[in-house]
VOPAGU-2260 file (C-alpha; in pm, 1 decimal, decimal comma):
REM VOPAGU-2260
SITE   aa  ch    i         X         Y         Z
SITE  GLY   A    0      11,1     -14,1      -7,3
SITE  THR   A    1     293,8     244,3      56,5
SITE  PRO   A    2     404,4     282,8    -281,6
SITE  ALA   A    3      36,1     413,2    -410,9
SITE  ALA   A    4      -1,4     616,2    -108,3
SITE  LEU   A    5     326,3     795,9    -192,1
SITE  SER   A    6     212,3     872,7    -546,0
SITE  GLY   A    7     -58,3    1073,8    -386,8
SITE  GLN   A    8     185,0    1308,8    -218,0
SITE  SER   A    9     219,3    1492,8    -578,9
SITE  CYS   A   10     346,2    1823,2    -389,0
SITE  LEU   A   11     661,4    1700,4    -276,1
SITE  ALA   A   12     992,0    1694,9    -444,0
SITE  PRO   A   13    1124,2    1320,8    -563,3
SITE  GLU   A   14    1411,0    1332,3    -281,6
SITE  LEU   A   15    1154,9    1392,2     -39,2
SITE  LYS   A   16     935,5    1110,4    -129,3
SITE  ALA   A   17    1252,3     882,3    -112,8
SITE  GLU   A   18    1321,1    1010,1     240,3
SITE  MET   A   19     936,9     937,1     329,2
SITE  ALA   A   20     976,6     559,9     213,5
SITE  ASP   A   21    1283,5     539,2     404,2
SITE  ASN   A   22    1116,2     632,9     763,3
SITE  PRO   A   23    1185,2     365,8    1004,4
SITE  VAL   A   24     846,6     345,5    1149,2
SITE  ALA   A   25     682,7      40,4     954,2
SITE  TYR   A   26     324,2      26,4     868,2
SITE  GLU   A   27      74,4    -241,7     989,2
SITE  VAL   A   28    -214,9    -432,3     907,8
SITE  ALA   A   29    -478,2    -293,6    1139,9
SITE  ALA   A   30    -667,9    -592,4    1194,4
SITE  SER   A   31    -384,4    -784,9    1321,8
SITE  GLN   A   32    -276,9    -526,5    1576,7
SITE  VAL   A   33    -394,2    -423,0    1926,3
SITE  TYR   A   34    -352,7     -44,4    1970,9
SITE  VAL   A   35    -317,7     100,5    2316,2
SITE  ALA   A   36    -408,3     492,7    2362,4
SITE  MET   A   37    -241,7     560,4    2699,2
SITE  ASP   A   38    -219,1     879,2    2929,3
SITE  GLN   A   39    -241,3     996,7    3278,4
SITE  VAL   A   40    -498,0    1257,2    3363,4
SITE  GLY   A   41    -478,8    1473,9    3680,7
SITE  VAL   A   42    -748,3    1646,8    3906,8
SITE  ASN   A   43    -689,6    1875,6    4217,4
SITE  GLN   A   44    -584,4    1690,5    4535,8
SITE  GLN   A   45    -752,4    1723,2    4833,2
SITE  LYS   A   46    -552,5    1882,9    5143,7
SITE  ALA   A   47    -453,5    1664,8    5425,1
SITE  GLN   A   48    -648,8    1923,4    5639,7
SITE  ARG   A   49    -909,1    2187,5    5603,4
SITE  GLN   A   50    -844,4    2526,0    5721,1
SITE  PRO   A   51   -1091,2    2592,9    5989,9
SITE  ALA   A   52   -1340,9    2877,9    5904,3
SITE  GLY   A   53   -1264,7    3231,9    5983,3
SITE  THR   A   54    -888,6    3178,4    6050,5
SITE  ALA   A   55    -622,9    3307,3    5845,8
SITE  GLY   A   56    -412,5    3047,1    5697,8
SITE  PRO   A   57     -70,8    3022,0    5543,3
SITE  PRO   A   58      -6,8    3193,1    5199,5
SITE  LYS   A   59    -164,0    2987,2    4901,0
SITE  ALA   A   60      53,6    2717,8    4795,8
SITE  LYS   A   61      65,2    2573,7    4435,6
SITE  LYS   A   62    -196,5    2324,3    4377,1
SITE  GLN   A   63    -121,5    1968,1    4402,4
SITE  HIS   A   64    -262,8    1715,8    4165,8
SITE  THR   A   65    -307,8    1345,7    4184,2
SITE  TYR   A   66    -321,9    1132,2    3882,3
SITE  THR   A   67    -511,1     830,0    3727,2
SITE  THR   A   68    -363,9     633,8    3430,6
SITE  ILE   A   69    -617,9     551,1    3156,3
SITE  ALA   A   70    -563,3     293,5    2865,8
SITE  HIS   A   71    -796,0     240,0    2572,2
SITE  VAL   A   72    -746,0     -81,9    2411,1
SITE  LYS   A   73    -876,3    -165,8    2075,9
SITE  ASN   A   74    -839,7    -460,0    1834,4
SITE  ASP   A   75   -1038,9    -467,2    1527,4
SITE  ASP   A   76   -1390,9    -366,1    1634,1
SITE  PHE   A   77   -1367,7    -458,8    1992,3
SITE  ALA   A   78   -1246,1    -255,5    2288,1
SITE  TYR   A   79   -1182,5    -232,4    2670,3
SITE  VAL   A   80   -1088,6      66,3    2885,6
SITE  LEU   A   81    -852,2      26,7    3195,9
SITE  ALA   A   82    -835,3     286,1    3479,2
SITE  GLY   A   83    -568,6     245,4    3762,7
SITE  LYS   A   84    -311,0     404,7    3994,8
SITE  GLY   A   85      17,1     431,1    3820,4
SITE  VAL   A   86     146,7     358,1    3507,6
SITE  VAL   A   87     320,1      40,6    3619,3
SITE  GLY   A   88      18,6     -97,9    3749,6
SITE  VAL   A   89    -212,9     -29,5    3454,1
SITE  LEU   A   90      58,4    -220,3    3217,8
SITE  ARG   A   91       4,5    -512,9    3442,8
SITE  MET   A   92    -344,0    -500,9    3378,7
SITE  LEU   A   93    -313,9    -442,7    3017,2
SITE  LEU   A   94     -85,6    -769,5    3024,9
SITE  ALA   A   95    -360,2    -978,8    3184,7
SITE  LEU   A   96    -622,8    -840,2    2952,8
SITE  LEU   A   97    -408,2    -931,1    2643,1
SITE  LEU   A   98    -338,4   -1292,2    2779,3
SITE  HIS   A   99    -698,4   -1345,4    2885,8
SITE  ASN   A  100    -828,4   -1268,8    2547,5
SITE  SER   A  101    -562,4   -1468,2    2346,7
SITE  LEU   A  102    -424,9   -1161,6    2198,0
SITE  TRP   A  103     -29,6   -1297,2    2241,3
SITE  ASN   A  104       5,1   -1322,9    1869,8
SITE  GLU   A  105    -106,8    -993,9    1752,8
SITE  GLY   A  106     142,9    -684,5    1735,4
SITE  LEU   A  107      99,5    -422,1    1993,2
SITE  ILE   A  108     119,6     -43,1    1913,5
SITE  PHE   A  109     104,6     214,0    2179,5
SITE  LEU   A  110      -7,4     574,8    2091,4
SITE  THR   A  111     143,6     804,5    2336,9
SITE  ASP   A  112     189,1    1178,1    2390,7
SITE  GLY   A  113     594,1    1138,6    2389,0
SITE  GLN   A  114     647,6    1159,9    2790,9
SITE  LYS   A  115     987,1    1011,1    2852,0
SITE  THR   A  116     888,7     817,1    3153,6
SITE  LEU   A  117     561,0     686,5    3019,0
SITE  GLN   A  118     745,3     562,1    2682,1
SITE  GLY   A  119    1037,7     414,7    2916,8
SITE  ALA   A  120     773,2     228,2    3126,1
SITE  ILE   A  121     595,0      75,0    2837,2
SITE  VAL   A  122     948,0     -49,0    2680,0
SITE  ARG   A  123    1058,2    -200,7    3006,8
SITE  ALA   A  124     702,3    -379,9    3049,1
SITE  PHE   A  125     669,4    -516,4    2683,8
SITE  SER   A  126    1011,0    -552,9    2534,1
SITE  TRP   A  127     999,4    -923,6    2510,7
SITE  TRP   A  128     657,7    -908,2    2300,0
SITE  GLY   A  129     695,2   -1023,9    1975,8
SITE  CYS   A  130     624,8    -680,1    1782,2
SITE  ILE   A  131     580,0    -369,3    1979,2
SITE  ARG   A  132     581,2     -32,2    1834,2
SITE  LEU   A  133     537,3     338,0    1964,4
SITE  ILE   A  134     369,6     614,0    1749,1
SITE  LEU   A  135     392,0     970,8    1875,0
SITE  ASP   A  136      48,0    1125,4    1873,8
SITE  TRP   A  137      46,8    1387,8    1611,7
SITE  TYR   A  138    -158,5    1637,5    1808,4
SITE  HIS   A  139      93,5    1641,4    2102,0
SITE  LEU   A  140     397,2    1661,9    1867,3
SITE  GLU   A  141     259,0    1985,5    1673,3
SITE  LYS   A  142     162,2    2130,4    2026,6
SITE  LYS   A  143     512,9    2073,2    2153,2
SITE  CYS   A  144     679,9    2226,5    1839,4
SITE  LYS   A  145     447,5    2528,8    1902,1
SITE  GLU   A  146     537,5    2569,8    2247,1
SITE  GLY   A  147     896,0    2525,8    2190,0
SITE  LEU   A  148     918,7    2791,6    1910,1
SITE  SER   A  149     708,1    3026,3    2107,2
SITE  LEU   A  150     991,9    3004,6    2390,8
SITE  ALA   A  151    1271,4    3011,3    2135,9
SITE  LEU   A  152    1202,5    3274,8    1862,0
SITE  ASN   A  153    1114,6    3635,5    1873,2
SITE  GLY   A  154     805,8    3724,5    1762,7
SITE  ARG   A  155     489,2    3564,4    1597,4
SITE  GLU   A  156     576,6    3586,8    1236,4
SITE  ALA   A  157     922,1    3384,0    1288,7
SITE  ARG   A  158     745,9    3129,2    1509,0
SITE  ASN   A  159     443,3    3095,3    1279,5
SITE  THR   A  160     675,9    3047,0     951,5
SITE  THR   A  161     901,7    2807,4    1123,6
SITE  LEU   A  162     601,5    2619,4    1282,5
SITE  GLU   A  163     432,4    2580,7     945,2
SITE  ASN   A  164     761,8    2423,2     782,7
SITE  LEU   A  165     812,6    2188,7    1075,4
SITE  ARG   A  166     445,3    2080,6    1034,3
SITE  HIS   A  167     465,2    1995,4     682,2
SITE  LEU   A  168     814,3    1814,1     723,3
SITE  LEU   A  169     688,5    1603,7    1028,2
SITE  TRP   A  170     340,4    1537,5     888,4
SITE  HIS   A  171     554,1    1373,5     622,8
SITE  GLY   A  172     779,5    1186,1     870,5
SITE  LEU   A  173    1095,0    1396,5     755,0
SITE  THR   A  174    1219,5    1427,7    1098,4
SITE  GLU   A  175    1603,9    1473,7    1006,6
SITE  ARG   A  176    1478,5    1776,0     775,1
SITE  ALA   A  177    1286,3    1948,1    1049,5
SITE  ILE   A  178    1571,2    1910,9    1292,2
SITE  GLN   A  179    1794,0    2087,9    1015,3
SITE  VAL   A  180    1538,2    2369,4    1012,6
SITE  LEU   A  181    1581,2    2415,6    1385,5
SITE  GLN   A  182    1972,5    2392,2    1377,4
SITE  GLN   A  183    1982,7    2658,7    1075,6
SITE  LEU   A  184    1739,2    2904,8    1239,0
SITE  ASP   A  185    1866,8    3272,7    1213,9
SITE  PRO   A  186    2045,7    3357,6    1529,0
SITE  HIS   A  187    1867,1    3689,0    1531,7
SITE  GLN   A  188    1524,2    3559,6    1554,1
SITE  VAL   A  189    1625,2    3316,9    1847,0
SITE  LYS   A  190    1576,3    3468,6    2190,4
SITE  ASN   A  191    1632,5    3160,5    2378,4
SITE  PRO   A  192    1893,5    2908,1    2255,9
SITE  ALA   A  193    1828,0    2688,5    2523,1
SITE  ALA   A  194    1492,7    2639,7    2426,1
SITE  GLN   A  195    1559,3    2596,2    2056,6
SITE  GLN   A  196    1828,0    2321,4    2172,9
SITE  GLN   A  197    1548,4    2131,8    2384,2
SITE  LEU   A  198    1318,5    2101,9    2091,8
SITE  ILE   A  199    1595,4    1981,0    1881,8
SITE  ASP   A  200    1674,3    1732,1    2158,6
SITE  TYR   A  201    1290,2    1632,0    2185,7
SITE  LEU   A  202    1284,2    1541,4    1806,2
SITE  HIS   A  203    1621,5    1359,2    1810,0
SITE  ARG   A  204    1467,1    1144,6    2119,1
SITE  CYS   A  205    1125,1    1091,8    1953,2
SITE  LYS   A  206    1248,3    1014,4    1592,4
SITE  PRO   A  207    1190,0     648,1    1630,3
SITE  CYS   A  208     813,9     708,0    1713,9
SITE  ILE   A  209     743,6     978,7    1435,5
SITE  PRO   A  210     593,2     780,2    1145,2
SITE  CYS   A  211     493,7     937,1     806,3
SITE  TYR   A  212     141,6    1061,3     918,3
SITE  ALA   A  213      56,5    1156,5     567,8
SITE  ILE   A  214      96,4     791,4     443,6
SITE  ARG   A  215     -67,7     635,4     766,8
SITE  LYS   A  216    -356,2     878,7     696,2
SITE  GLN   A  217    -424,3     759,7     351,9
SITE  LEU   A  218    -370,8     390,1     462,1
SITE  GLY   A  219    -634,6     429,0     722,1
SITE  LEU   A  220    -406,3     383,4    1023,7
SITE  PRO   A  221    -431,8     579,0    1343,8
SITE  ASN   A  222    -221,4     885,9    1387,1
SITE  GLY   A  223    -300,2    1003,8    1747,0
SITE  SER   A  224    -454,7     895,8    2072,1
SITE  SER   A  225    -792,4    1105,8    2027,1
SITE  ILE   A  226    -977,3     811,3    2173,8
SITE  GLY   A  227    -745,8     807,8    2488,7
SITE  GLU   A  228    -827,5    1161,5    2560,4
SITE  LYS   A  229   -1182,7    1083,1    2496,3
SITE  MET   A  230   -1180,5     844,0    2753,6
SITE  ASN   A  231    -991,8    1062,6    3002,6
SITE  ASP   A  232   -1286,0    1305,6    2999,9
SITE  LEU   A  233   -1514,6    1011,8    3021,6
SITE  LEU   A  234   -1356,2     865,1    3296,8
SITE  VAL   A  235   -1207,6    1129,6    3499,1
SITE  ALA   A  236   -1260,4    1486,1    3386,4
SITE  ASP   A  237   -1625,9    1500,6    3332,1
SITE  ARG   A  238   -1697,3    1395,4    3669,0
SITE  GLN   A  239   -1388,2    1515,7    3866,7
SITE  LYS   A  240   -1305,0    1850,2    3735,0
SITE  HIS   A  241   -1572,2    2071,3    3830,5
SITE  GLN   A  242   -1517,9    2403,4    3991,4
SITE  GLY   A  243   -1397,9    2378,8    4367,6
SITE  MET   A  244   -1364,4    2003,0    4354,2
SITE  SER   A  245   -1064,7    1799,2    4497,3
SITE  TRP   A  246   -1010,9    1445,6    4540,4
SITE  SER   A  247    -810,7    1208,9    4756,0
SITE  ALA   A  248    -569,3     964,7    4544,5
SITE  GLU   A  249    -775,3     678,4    4634,7
SITE  GLY   A  250   -1099,2     829,6    4587,8
SITE  SER   A  251   -1002,1     967,3    4251,4
SITE  VAL   A  252    -877,9     618,4    4101,7
SITE  ALA   A  253   -1175,6     435,2    4277,8
SITE  LEU   A  254   -1418,8     653,1    4086,0
SITE  ALA   A  255   -1234,2     617,9    3767,2
SITE  ALA   A  256   -1208,4     245,3    3809,6
SITE  LEU   A  257   -1583,5     235,6    3878,8
SITE  THR   A  258   -1684,3     442,5    3582,1
SITE  ALA   A  259   -1459,5     208,7    3357,9
SITE  VAL   A  260   -1627,3     -95,2    3460,2
SITE  ILE   A  261   -1982,3      68,9    3368,4
SITE  ARG   A  262   -1829,8     177,9    3050,7
SITE  ASN   A  263   -1701,1    -184,9    2963,2
SITE  GLY   A  264   -2058,3    -304,5    3034,0
SITE  GLU   A  265   -1941,7    -537,8    3343,8
SITE  TYR   A  266   -2117,8    -341,5    3636,1
SITE  GLN   A  267   -2378,9    -627,4    3656,2
SITE  SER   A  268   -2098,9    -885,5    3701,0
SITE  TRP   A  269   -1903,2    -648,7    3945,1
SITE  PHE   A  270   -2192,3    -565,1    4186,2
SITE  LYS   A  271   -2362,7    -915,7    4186,8
SITE  LYS   A  272   -2040,2   -1129,4    4179,4
SITE  LYS   A  273   -1742,8    -893,4    4248,5
SITE  THR   A  274   -1577,3   -1046,7    3917,5
SITE  LEU   A  275   -1478,4    -878,5    3584,4
SITE  ASP   A  276   -1507,5   -1063,1    3234,7
SITE  LEU   A  277   -1201,7    -877,9    3113,8
SITE  LYS   A  278   -1320,6    -944,3    2765,6
SITE  LEU   A  279   -1302,2    -688,5    2485,9
SITE  LYS   A  280   -1639,7    -586,1    2375,3
SITE  LEU   A  281   -1779,3    -452,7    2051,0
SITE  ALA   A  282   -1672,0     -87,6    2048,3
SITE  ALA   A  283   -1995,9     141,7    2041,0
């Protein structure tokens, strides 16, 4: 499917098409893959003690957050959602789900936001799996470039021009060319060389996870973790992020886990028997 998809990129110079074809991130047959969109979502953490009414307390400290890890698992037309405390714990739950559903022969593709600790935990947990791949979510890549250029460059015009250039190159999987653009910026336009270098280092680190998004789109393959973001909203944000709310770590995770049980259609089994089927269901 790749040559046909490449032929659709008629606006690109021939040498760029050749570089697109050389992108190290391979393409997959979607039906034989398990896609995992994984992220952490934070809510305001409850204080250990409340300040008595009418008393003057200490200066306001920065708000603390407690985090729940969410994973949306999809294989063909079937899906399941996991919620738990900590990345390692949810990865163990994921392994149990995969084995319980006899998916050990499938490829495993993680769609993530590029967070270093999350990617590291995934690789450590599943490096033994037959075929595992990490794909950097396009939305987060684009957002990271925008934020990095805002810190690095003088003026909106320089930032927007460079951002459009990076978008075009990265969408086509031309990470090395994007890095060269950042390395060759006009020094008079750079207000923060450290931020410039940070973005360069980020692209270097994430290069193995940056595919040719343009071809993936033409092949009907996922380019992002938007379903994971949606699960964050449905399982956590919609219930726990209202004005003035704060949560204990245990309470936040427990409510998210209960919402996941309902989302997976297993609430009757849980309330009656205190057991879960752990079976992927036909996605709604």
